C-alpha angles and dihedrals in degrees: 000000000000122000090246091053091047091050091048092051092046091051091050093049092046090053090051090053096041095051088061096241098115094082088054091050094048094052099040102066091250098102098093098052094040094051090049091050093049092051084093122057109265100235132140113290116251116256109278096021116114106174122067097178142330143176137198126002110356129157129188115195088341095309118122110235117229134174088254097055099030097096093048097045111105117205106205132202089261100041128130114227120192130181129195132219093288098028136109135158137195113203145149135223110193106314096336119094132193142190107204113196132212123299091018136139119198125181116193118205132202143143090212141014098301127071115259100170145355134208116210096202093176140351129016141303138184112209139180119198133203116239111269119222118244091252093050124093114266112252115244125206113195121196129176091278108012146053118212121198111212135181102167123337146099122269135179113202138182127190105204106184092173091062094034092236144099129220120218125183117183097209091189135338135039129304140163115225117201128182114240090213090060116004090196086071103081144139133206111221125199111185135178098180120358090308104152117024115179141199114216114198129205091236143354096271090108094046120259112026091224113046137171114264137187124260104257149153099020137067147195095258090063091049092050090051098050092043088052094057090059094044100259140108130221119257089248098046092112093055 
C-alpha cells in the first residue's frame, strides 16, 4: 500500500473516531463489517466497478459473488441484490451508493442506466443518493410498509415483516414518507443529522401509522464511507 493510501485511510479512521461515532459502531453489532470494509482505502470507485467490498453469502442477479469475480461484477440499475445470514455488500450504481446488510433482498428499478427506484423486500440498507435535477424523475424507495420520495439525501431503511413495520431514518436531506396502507397518510421530513426517524406500520393497530422512532443501527462512519466511494462527503464531514 502506498504512503498516500495509508495516509488517506488513517485520516478516514481518525475522523471516524474523532466524530464520536466509534462507540456507537462498537456497541451496535456493526463493527465487524465496517472494519472489514475500511480495510481498503475509501476512495471513489473506478469507472465500471460496482462493488467496493462484501463478505459472506451475496448474490447479484442470481450470481454468487466471490473475491475472484467481485471486480468484474456489474450491478445495474435494475439488479436484484440478495444477502444471506452472514452477508453484506457495499456497492454503487452511478452516483448512488448502498450498504446492504445481512438477510436482505433489494430490487433496483430503472427504465434506463440510472436508478429510479428501489424495493427493500426484506432486511436493511443504508443509501446515499445523488441530487436529482428538477426535470428528472423523483427517486422512490419502497419498503414493506412505506414509500419514500427522494431527490438527493441519505436514508437508512429497514423492512421488518415480522413486526409489520418499516423503519426510516432521513440521515440528512429532505424526503416525503407515505404509508403504503394509505398513501394520504404522509410526512415531509427535513433532516440535518438523523433528526426525525420514523416507524411506518402496516395498519393502525399500533396507533398512528407513522410514529416517531429512535436513531438506531447505523452511524456516521458508514455514511462517510459510502459517500466516499461515489466521490462525495457528508454534510457533517468537517465536524
